[in-house]
C-alpha positions as CSV (number, residue, x, y, z in Angstrom):
1,X,-3.1,-15.0,11.1
2,X,0.1,-14.3,9.2
3,X,3.5,-13.4,11.4
4,X,5.2,-10.2,10.1
5,X,8.3,-12.7,9.1
6,X,6.2,-14.5,6.3
7,X,4.6,-11.0,5.0
8,X,6.6,-9.7,1.9
9,X,5.8,-7.2,-0.9
10,X,2.7,-7.6,-2.0
11,X,1.1,-9.1,1.2
12,X,-2.3,-8.4,2.0
13,X,-3.2,-8.1,5.7
14,X,-5.9,-6.4,7.7
15,X,-5.3,-3.9,10.1
16,X,-8.0,-1.9,12.0
17,X,-10.8,-3.5,9.5
18,X,-9.0,-2.3,6.6
19,X,-7.4,-4.3,4.0
20,X,-3.7,-3.1,3.4
21,X,-0.5,-4.4,1.1
22,X,3.1,-4.1,2.0
23,X,5.0,-2.1,-0.1
24,X,8.2,-2.2,1.5
25,X,9.3,-4.1,4.1
26,X,12.8,-4.4,5.8
27,X,14.3,-6.4,8.4
28,X,16.3,-4.2,11.0
29,X,18.9,-5.5,13.4
30,X,20.0,-3.1,16.3
31,X,23.3,-4.0,18.4
32,X,22.4,-5.9,21.9
33,X,18.8,-5.0,21.0
34,X,16.0,-7.1,20.0
35,X,15.3,-6.8,16.1
36,X,12.3,-4.8,14.2
37,X,10.8,-4.9,11.1
38,X,10.6,-1.3,9.5
39,X,7.8,-1.2,6.5
40,X,5.2,0.8,4.7
41,X,2.1,-0.2,4.0
42,X,-0.7,1.3,1.3
43,X,-4.2,1.4,2.5
44,X,-6.4,0.0,-0.5
45,X,-9.4,1.7,-0.2
46,X,-8.1,5.0,0.5
47,X,-4.8,4.8,-0.9
48,X,-3.1,6.3,2.2
49,X,0.5,5.1,2.5
50,X,2.4,4.3,5.9
51,X,5.0,3.8,7.4
52,X,5.3,1.4,10.7
53,X,7.9,-0.3,12.6
54,X,6.7,-3.8,14.1
55,X,8.4,-6.6,16.3
56,X,9.3,-9.7,14.8
57,X,6.6,-11.8,17.4
58,X,3.9,-9.2,15.5
59,X,1.1,-10.9,13.5
60,X,-1.5,-10.2,11.4
61,X,-5.2,-11.3,10.4
62,X,-4.1,-12.2,6.6
63,X,-7.4,-10.5,3.9
64,X,-9.5,-12.8,2.3
65,X,-8.5,-11.8,-1.2
66,X,-10.3,-12.9,-4.3
67,X,-8.3,-12.1,-7.9
68,X,-10.3,-12.1,-10.6
69,X,-10.1,-10.7,-14.3
70,X,-12.3,-7.7,-15.1
71,X,-12.4,-5.5,-18.6
72,X,-12.6,-1.6,-18.7
73,X,-15.6,-0.4,-20.6
74,X,-15.8,2.6,-20.6
75,X,-15.8,5.9,-18.3
76,X,-18.4,9.0,-18.5
77,X,-18.8,11.9,-15.6
78,X,-16.6,10.9,-13.3
79,X,-17.7,7.1,-13.1
80,X,-15.4,4.1,-14.9
81,X,-17.6,1.1,-15.9
82,X,-16.3,-2.7,-15.5
83,X,-17.7,-5.7,-16.2
84,X,-16.9,-9.4,-15.6
85,X,-14.8,-10.9,-18.2
86,X,-16.9,-14.4,-18.7
87,X,-20.1,-12.4,-17.8
88,X,-20.8,-9.2,-19.5
89,X,-23.9,-8.1,-17.6
90,X,-22.0,-8.7,-14.5
91,X,-21.1,-5.5,-14.1
92,X,-18.9,-2.5,-11.6
93,X,-18.8,0.9,-11.1
94,X,-16.1,2.2,-9.7
95,X,-15.5,6.3,-8.8
96,X,-12.7,8.5,-10.5
97,X,-11.1,8.0,-7.1
98,X,-10.8,4.3,-7.4
99,X,-9.3,4.1,-10.2
100,X,-7.1,7.3,-9.9
101,X,-3.8,5.1,-9.9
102,X,-4.5,3.5,-13.3
103,X,-7.3,5.8,-15.0
104,X,-4.4,7.2,-17.7
105,X,-3.9,4.5,-19.1
106,X,-7.4,2.8,-19.4
107,X,-8.4,2.2,-22.8
108,X,-12.0,0.3,-23.9
109,X,-11.5,-3.5,-23.6
110,X,-8.8,-3.1,-21.8
111,X,-8.5,-6.2,-19.3
112,X,-7.3,-5.6,-15.9
113,X,-7.2,-7.5,-12.9
114,X,-8.7,-6.7,-9.8
115,X,-8.9,-7.6,-6.4
116,X,-12.1,-8.0,-4.2
117,X,-13.3,-8.0,-0.6
118,X,-16.6,-9.1,0.2
119,X,-18.0,-8.8,-3.2
120,X,-16.5,-5.5,-3.5
121,X,-13.6,-4.2,-5.7
122,X,-11.1,-2.3,-3.4
123,X,-8.0,-2.4,-6.1
124,X,-7.2,-2.3,-10.0
125,X,-3.9,-3.7,-11.4
126,X,-3.3,-3.1,-14.8
127,X,-0.7,-5.4,-16.9
128,X,2.6,-3.6,-16.4
129,X,3.4,-3.2,-20.4
130,X,0.5,-2.0,-22.8
131,X,0.5,-1.1,-26.1
132,X,-0.9,2.7,-26.9
133,X,-1.3,4.7,-29.6
134,X,0.8,8.1,-29.9
135,X,-2.1,10.7,-30.8
136,X,-0.4,14.1,-30.7
137,X,3.8,14.1,-31.0
138,X,5.9,17.5,-31.6
139,X,8.1,17.2,-34.7
140,X,12.2,15.7,-33.8
141,X,14.4,18.1,-34.9
142,X,17.2,17.1,-36.4
143,X,20.2,18.3,-35.0
144,X,18.3,19.0,-31.6
145,X,20.8,17.5,-29.4
146,X,24.1,16.0,-29.5
147,X,22.9,12.7,-27.2
148,X,19.6,10.9,-28.0
149,X,16.7,13.4,-26.4
150,X,13.4,13.1,-25.8
151,X,10.0,15.3,-25.8
152,X,6.7,14.5,-24.5
153,X,3.3,13.1,-26.5
154,X,0.2,12.5,-25.8
155,X,-1.1,9.0,-25.8
156,X,-5.2,7.7,-27.1
157,X,-5.9,8.0,-23.0
158,X,-4.8,11.6,-22.6
159,X,-1.5,10.5,-20.7
160,X,1.5,12.1,-21.4
161,X,4.7,10.5,-21.3
162,X,8.2,11.2,-22.7
163,X,9.9,9.3,-25.5
164,X,12.5,9.4,-28.1
165,X,12.6,12.1,-30.6
166,X,12.0,9.1,-34.0
167,X,8.1,8.7,-32.3
168,X,5.5,10.5,-34.6
169,X,1.7,10.8,-33.9
170,X,0.0,7.6,-34.9
171,X,2.8,5.0,-33.8
172,X,1.8,2.2,-31.4
173,X,4.5,2.0,-28.1
174,X,4.9,-0.2,-25.0
175,X,4.8,1.7,-22.0
176,X,5.8,0.5,-18.4
177,X,2.4,1.3,-16.5
178,X,3.9,1.0,-13.2
179,X,7.1,3.6,-13.7
180,X,4.7,5.2,-16.5
181,X,7.8,5.6,-19.3
182,X,8.2,4.6,-22.5
183,X,9.5,1.4,-23.2
184,X,9.6,0.3,-26.8
185,X,8.0,1.1,-30.3
186,X,5.8,-1.5,-31.7
187,X,4.8,-0.2,-34.9
188,X,5.2,2.9,-37.1
189,X,2.5,5.2,-38.4
190,X,1.6,4.4,-42.0
């Protein structure tokens, strides 16, 4: 058992038999009354986010989570296939709903961190920053803006992000996968 005071962002617990991850925790003290803890928890199976208040005395069953590296192989007809990094024959097939949060940045041979509960993948985490090739970029027109402007480009994965005007088709850009924002240009197109 783990007390609410020991929980922090990213702590995974079992609640009503389902794995939940704390995404926000805030301790609130009410005048003469007792204190409480306001939280936001995300169901790792469904993705549903709940707001809950707990007392300082509440405790939870800690989830027995195993973290392993897996490699994305391919996606076909709504199924996404991953393999163990150490054993390519060990394969895991996930549905489109299970990879919904990360599929816009998945490319073949991308290594991701998988969280396993009872031998099944419950969620995947991408590296925070990934380098992706720009597949389609409209031309940036000189004099288009007085300040640094942006334009929408399409990456090799099909994701659309905003980038500065100097980015062209074929450039490799670094993207923050948590926010979906451009961070820097890695290489220019040849």
